[in-house]
N, C-alpha and C positions, 0 to 999 in steps of 0.2 A: 114365750114360746113354752109350744106343746109336744112333747115323743110320750112314746111307748114305749114303755117294757114289760120284760113276758114278767108272770109271776106266777107261783107254786103252789096251790093251794094244800095243803096237810089236814086229816085231820089227826090231832094230839091226843096221845096216850090221855090221859088222867080227863078227856072231853073238849070240846070246843077246834078250834083249828088254827095250825101257825101255816106263816104263807111265807113267802124268798126270794129273796129279785136275782136272782143266777147273775145278770150287769155289774148287779153289786153289788159287793161283796161286802156281810159284812149288811146287809138292809136286811133287816125280818119285822117282825108284827102279829100278832095275835088277834082271839079274839072268841064270844062263844057262840057264835051262830058265825057259815059262814060270810054273812052281807056283814057282817060289824069288821070279820078279820080285812077283804077286801074296803074296807075301807078306810078304817086302823091303817092298814097299807099305804095306798093313796101318803098318808101324811106323811109315811115315813122317810119313804122315797122323795117329797118332797124336803123330809130337813135333811135328807142322807145330801143330794145336789147339790143341797142351799150352804150347806158347814165344805161342799167341795169346792165352787166359785170360791167364799169367803174363804181359802184356802187355795188358793189357785193352783189347783186341781182344772186337771183334762174333762171334762166329760165324758165319759164314750158314750160312740155311737148308740143314737137309738135301736128299737128296734121291731121288725115288725110283729103284729099284736098273737100271744096263742095263749092259749090258758087250758096247764092241766091241773083237774083232775085227779089225787093220788083216790082211791078205793070212791068210788062217785055217789054208791051206794045208799052210801051209811050218808 
């Protein structure tokens, strides 16, 4: 089963990037590069959903794809 989640990429003050998934509260990841941060959030989403299903929790509905980058010139 494949779903699409909105992710928001933020530059980290100390360098690198952090990513959040608004539809999955508490689902965050980070990376030294944009690419690494986005790869890491894919794993974080998979683990988050795996834990939800194992706990018998209802999965939030999928979203339409949206990509937002804060301060894209960085």
